[in-house]
C-alpha positions in Angstrom: -44.6 -34.6 -31.9 -43.4 -33.3 -28.4 -41.3 -36.1 -26.4 -43.1 -37.2 -23.3 -41.7 -36.0 -20.0 -42.3 -38.3 -17.0 -44.0 -36.4 -14.1 -42.5 -38.7 -11.5 -39.0 -39.9 -10.5 -37.8 -43.4 -9.6 -36.8 -41.9 -6.0 -40.5 -41.2 -5.7 -41.4 -44.4 -6.4 -39.0 -46.2 -4.1 -40.1 -43.9 -1.4 -43.7 -44.9 -2.3 -42.8 -48.6 -2.1 -40.6 -48.3 1.1 -43.4 -46.7 2.9 -46.1 -49.7 2.2 -42.9 -52.7 2.6 -42.2 -51.2 6.0 -45.4 -50.2 7.5 -45.1 -46.4 7.4 -43.0 -43.3 7.0 -41.0 -43.5 10.4 -39.5 -47.4 9.5 -39.2 -46.3 5.7 -37.1 -43.3 6.5 -34.7 -45.4 8.7 -34.7 -48.2 6.0 -33.8 -45.8 3.3 -31.6 -43.4 5.7 -33.8 -40.2 4.9 -35.7 -37.9 6.7 -39.4 -38.7 7.7 -40.3 -35.3 6.4 -38.6 -35.9 2.9 -40.6 -39.1 2.6 -43.7 -37.1 3.4 -43.0 -34.8 0.6 -42.0 -37.2 -2.0 -44.9 -39.6 -1.7 -47.2 -36.4 -1.4 -45.8 -34.9 -4.3 -46.0 -38.3 -6.1 -49.7 -38.5 -5.6 -50.1 -34.8 -6.6 -48.4 -35.2 -10.0 -50.4 -38.1 -10.6 -53.8 -36.8 -9.4 -54.4 -40.4 -8.0 -54.5 -41.0 -4.2 -52.2 -44.1 -3.5 -52.4 -44.7 0.2 -54.0 -43.5 3.5 -52.5 -43.1 6.7 -54.6 -45.0 9.4 -53.2 -44.5 12.8 -49.6 -45.1 12.4 -49.8 -47.1 9.6 -49.6 -46.6 5.9 -52.4 -48.6 3.8 -52.9 -48.9 0.1 -56.2 -47.4 -1.8 -57.4 -49.6 -4.6 -55.6 -47.5 -7.1 -52.5 -47.9 -4.9 -52.4 -51.7 -5.4 -52.1 -51.4 -8.8 -49.9 -48.5 -9.1 -47.5 -50.5 -6.7 -47.4 -53.5 -8.5 -46.5 -51.7 -11.6 -43.9 -49.6 -10.0 -42.3 -52.6 -8.9 -41.4 -53.5 -12.2 -40.1 -50.1 -13.2 -37.6 -50.1 -10.2 -36.6 -53.7 -11.1 -36.1 -52.7 -14.9 -34.1 -49.5 -13.7 -31.9 -51.8 -11.5 -31.3 -54.6 -14.2 -30.6 -51.7 -16.7 -28.0 -50.4 -14.3 -26.6 -53.7 -13.6 -26.5 -54.3 -17.3 -24.2 -51.3 -17.9 -22.0 -52.2 -15.1 -21.7 -55.7 -16.4 -20.8 -54.4 -19.7 -18.3 -51.8 -18.8 -16.3 -55.0 -16.6 -16.6 -57.0 -19.8 -19.5 -59.0 -18.7 -21.3 -60.7 -21.9 -25.3 -60.0 -22.0 -25.6 -63.1 -23.8 -24.4 -66.8 -23.7 -24.7 -69.6 -26.4 -24.7 -73.0 -25.3 -24.8 -75.9 -28.1 -25.4 -79.5 -26.9 -25.2 -82.5 -28.8 -28.9 -84.1 -28.6 -27.3 -87.2 -27.4 -26.6 -85.6 -24.1 -28.9 -86.1 -21.4 -30.1 -82.8 -20.2 -31.0 -83.9 -16.7 -27.3 -83.9 -15.7 -27.6 -80.1 -16.6 -30.3 -78.8 -14.4 -28.3 -78.6 -11.2 -25.6 -76.5 -13.3 -28.3 -74.3 -14.7 -29.9 -73.7 -11.3 -26.5 -72.3 -9.8 -25.8 -70.6 -12.9 -28.8 -68.6 -12.7 -28.1 -67.3 -9.4 -24.7 -65.9 -10.8 -25.3 -65.0 -14.3 -26.2 -61.3 -13.5 -29.2 -61.2 -15.8 -27.1 -62.5 -19.0 -29.5 -64.1 -21.2 -28.5 -67.9 -22.1 -29.8 -69.7 -25.2 -29.5 -73.5 -25.5 -29.5 -75.1 -29.0 -29.5 -78.8 -30.0 -26.9 -80.0 -32.3 -26.6 -83.1 -33.9 -23.2 -84.7 -35.4 -21.5 -82.2 -37.8 -23.9 -79.6 -36.6 -21.6 -79.8 -33.3 -18.7 -79.3 -35.5 -20.0 -76.2 -37.3 -20.3 -74.6 -34.0 -17.1 -75.0 -33.0 -15.5 -73.9 -36.0 -17.5 -71.2 -37.1 -17.4 -70.0 -33.2 -21.1 -69.4 -33.6 -21.6 -70.9 -29.9 -19.8 -69.8 -26.6 -19.7 -73.4 -25.5 -20.2 -76.8 -27.1 -20.9 -80.2 -25.8 -19.8 -82.5 -28.7 -19.0 -86.0 -29.5 -16.5 -85.0 -32.0 -13.4 -82.9 -31.9 -12.7 -80.8 -35.1 -8.8 -80.9 -35.9 -7.0 -78.1 -33.8 -9.4 -78.1 -31.1 -9.3 -79.6 -27.8 -12.1 -80.6 -25.0 -12.7 -81.3 -21.8 -14.2 -85.1 -21.5 -17.3 -85.2 -19.8 -20.0 -87.8 -18.9 -20.5 -90.0 -22.1 -23.7 -91.0 -24.4 -25.3 -94.1 -25.1 -27.7 -94.9 -28.0 -29.6 -98.4 -28.1 -31.6 -99.4 -31.1 -35.4 -99.9 -30.6 -38.5 -101.1 -32.2 -42.2 -101.2 -31.3 -42.9 -104.9 -29.9 -45.2 -105.1 -32.8 -42.5 -104.5 -35.5 -41.6 -107.6 -37.4 -37.7 -107.0 -36.3 -39.1 -107.7 -32.7 -40.2 -111.0 -33.4 -37.0 -112.4 -35.0 -34.3 -114.3 -32.9 -31.3 -111.9 -31.4 -28.6 -111.1 -32.2 -29.4 -109.8 -35.9 -27.3 -109.4 -38.9 -26.8 -106.0 -39.7 -27.9 -107.0 -43.4 -31.6 -107.7 -42.0 -32.3 -104.0 -41.1 -31.6 -103.4 -44.8 -35.2 -104.4 -45.4 -36.6 -102.1 -42.9 -37.3 -98.4 -42.5 -34.8 -96.5 -40.1 -35.7 -93.4 -38.3 -32.9 -91.0 -38.1 -31.9 -87.7 -36.6 -31.2 -84.7 -38.8 -27.7 -83.5 -39.0 -28.2 -79.8 -37.7 -25.0 -78.5 -39.9 -25.9 -76.7 -43.1 -23.6 -79.1 -45.0 -24.6 -82.5 -43.2 -22.8 -85.6 -43.4 -25.4 -88.1 -42.3 -23.4 -91.4 -42.6 -22.8 -92.0 -38.7 -25.5 -94.3 -36.9 -26.9 -94.9 -40.5 -27.5 -98.9 -41.1 -27.8 -98.5 -44.8 -31.4 -99.2 -44.6 -33.0 -99.1 -48.1 -36.0 -96.6 -46.4 -35.0 -93.9 -44.4 -36.8 -91.1 -42.7 -35.3 -88.0 -41.0 -36.9 -86.3 -38.0 -35.3 -83.2 -35.9 -35.9 -84.5 -32.3 -35.9 -87.8 -30.4 -39.3 -87.1 -29.4 -40.4 -87.3 -32.9 -38.6 -90.4 -33.6 -40.0 -92.3 -30.8 -43.5 -91.4 -31.7 -42.7 -93.0 -34.9 -40.9 -96.3 -33.3 -44.0 -96.4 -30.8 -46.4 -96.7 -33.9 -44.2 -99.5 -35.4 -43.2 -97.6 -38.5 -39.5 -98.0 -38.2 -36.3 -98.7 -36.0 -34.2 -96.3 -34.4 -31.3 -95.3 -32.4 -32.1 -93.8 -29.0 -30.8 -92.7 -25.8 -32.0 -94.2 -22.6 -33.3 -91.0 -21.3 -35.7 -91.0 -24.1 -36.9 -94.7 -23.7 -36.7 -94.6 -19.9 -40.2 -96.1 -18.4 -41.5 -96.7 -21.9 -43.6 -99.7 -22.5 -44.2 -101.5 -25.6 -40.8 -101.2 -27.1 -38.2 -103.9 -27.8 -34.4 -103.2 -27.9 -32.5 -104.9 -30.7 -29.1 -106.4 -30.5 -26.9 -106.7 -33.6 -24.2 -109.2 -34.0 -21.1 -107.6 -32.4 -23.1 -104.8 -30.9 -25.9 -104.4 -28.4 -25.4 -100.4 -28.2 -23.2 -97.4 -29.6 -21.5 -95.0 -26.8 -18.7 -92.8 -26.8 -17.4 -89.9 -25.1 -18.8 -86.3 -25.0 -16.3 -83.2 -24.8 -16.8 -79.8 -23.3 -15.4 -77.0 -25.8 -14.8 -73.3 -25.5 -14.8 -72.8 -29.3 -13.4 -69.0 -29.0 -10.9 -70.0 -26.5 -9.1 -66.9 -24.8 -11.8 -64.5 -26.3 -14.5 -66.4 -24.3 -16.3 -63.9 -21.9 -16.5 -64.2 -18.1 -20.2 -65.2 -18.0 -19.7 -68.3 -20.3 -16.6 -69.2 -18.5 -18.5 -69.3 -15.2 -21.1 -71.5 -17.0 -18.4 -73.7 -18.2 -16.6 -74.1 -14.9 -19.7 -75.1 -13.1 -20.5 -77.6 -16.2 -16.8 -79.0 -15.9 -17.1 -79.3 -12.0 -20.4 -81.1 -12.4 -19.8 -83.2 -15.6 -16.1 -83.9 -15.9 -15.0 -87.3 -15.5 -13.1 -88.2 -12.3 
C-alpha cells in the first residue's frame, strides 16, 4: 500500500485562516509579515489542490463559502495539534514531563484544590494530569513505590518527609431513622459493635483496614464516600464521613462517642521521587504548597 502524501501544507492552512480572521488579504499579509501576493498564491493553490472553493472575495473582504466554513473549523484543529506537538517536543527537550500523577487521600476536601488546578492549567504547557483517590495504606504505597509524583497523605512512611497542609476531619453519622440515633449521647463504643459499620476500602494492594474500624460485628466495604453516604441515608449502617460529604444533608444524625466527637489529623504534601521530580510536577507542588500550607 502506498503511503498517503498530503496535498496541502500547514502554511497554506495558516494563510487561509489569517485571511478569514483579518477580513482580507491585505490585513492578513501584515499580520503574517508576508506579501499580499504570496498569500493570494497560497490560498489559491490550496483551493486548487483540494478542488473545493473555500472563500470568495466580495469587495475588499474575503467571505467563506459553505464548504469553507467546514474546512476552516477542521483546519483550526490541525494547526492547534501541530502547535501542541511542537510544544511537547520543546517541553521534552527541556525535561518538562508530559504527564503528572497526583494521589489524594480521600478525606482531603477537593474543593480546596480547585483554585490550584485553575492556576496550574494556565502554566502546565499541555501536560496531562491524572488524579487518583487513595485511602489509608494506599497512600503509603504510592509514596514507597513512587507511582505518583505528588501525594497528599495523612501518614508518612518511615524515611519520608512531607509539608503539613490543611488537615482532615471525620465525623460519625447515621440516618435519623437508625436505632443509634435514638440513643442518648455520648455512646459507649461497645454499643456500636452491635450494628453494621460502613467503611471505605483501603486502596493498597495489601491493605491494613484497621484504622477507623469500631469493631462492629458486621462491616460493609465501599470504594467512595458517595457510596457510603447512600447507605447511611438509607438507614443501613453508620460511617465516618468528612464534613464536605455531609454538608447540607438532611435526615442525618451525628453520633458522639465517649471521649470522642470526631477524628481529625494532619495531611502532608509529599514528593515521593524527591530530587527526581520533574519541573511540571514541581510547579503543581509549589502551587499546592502556597495555597494549602499551614501558616
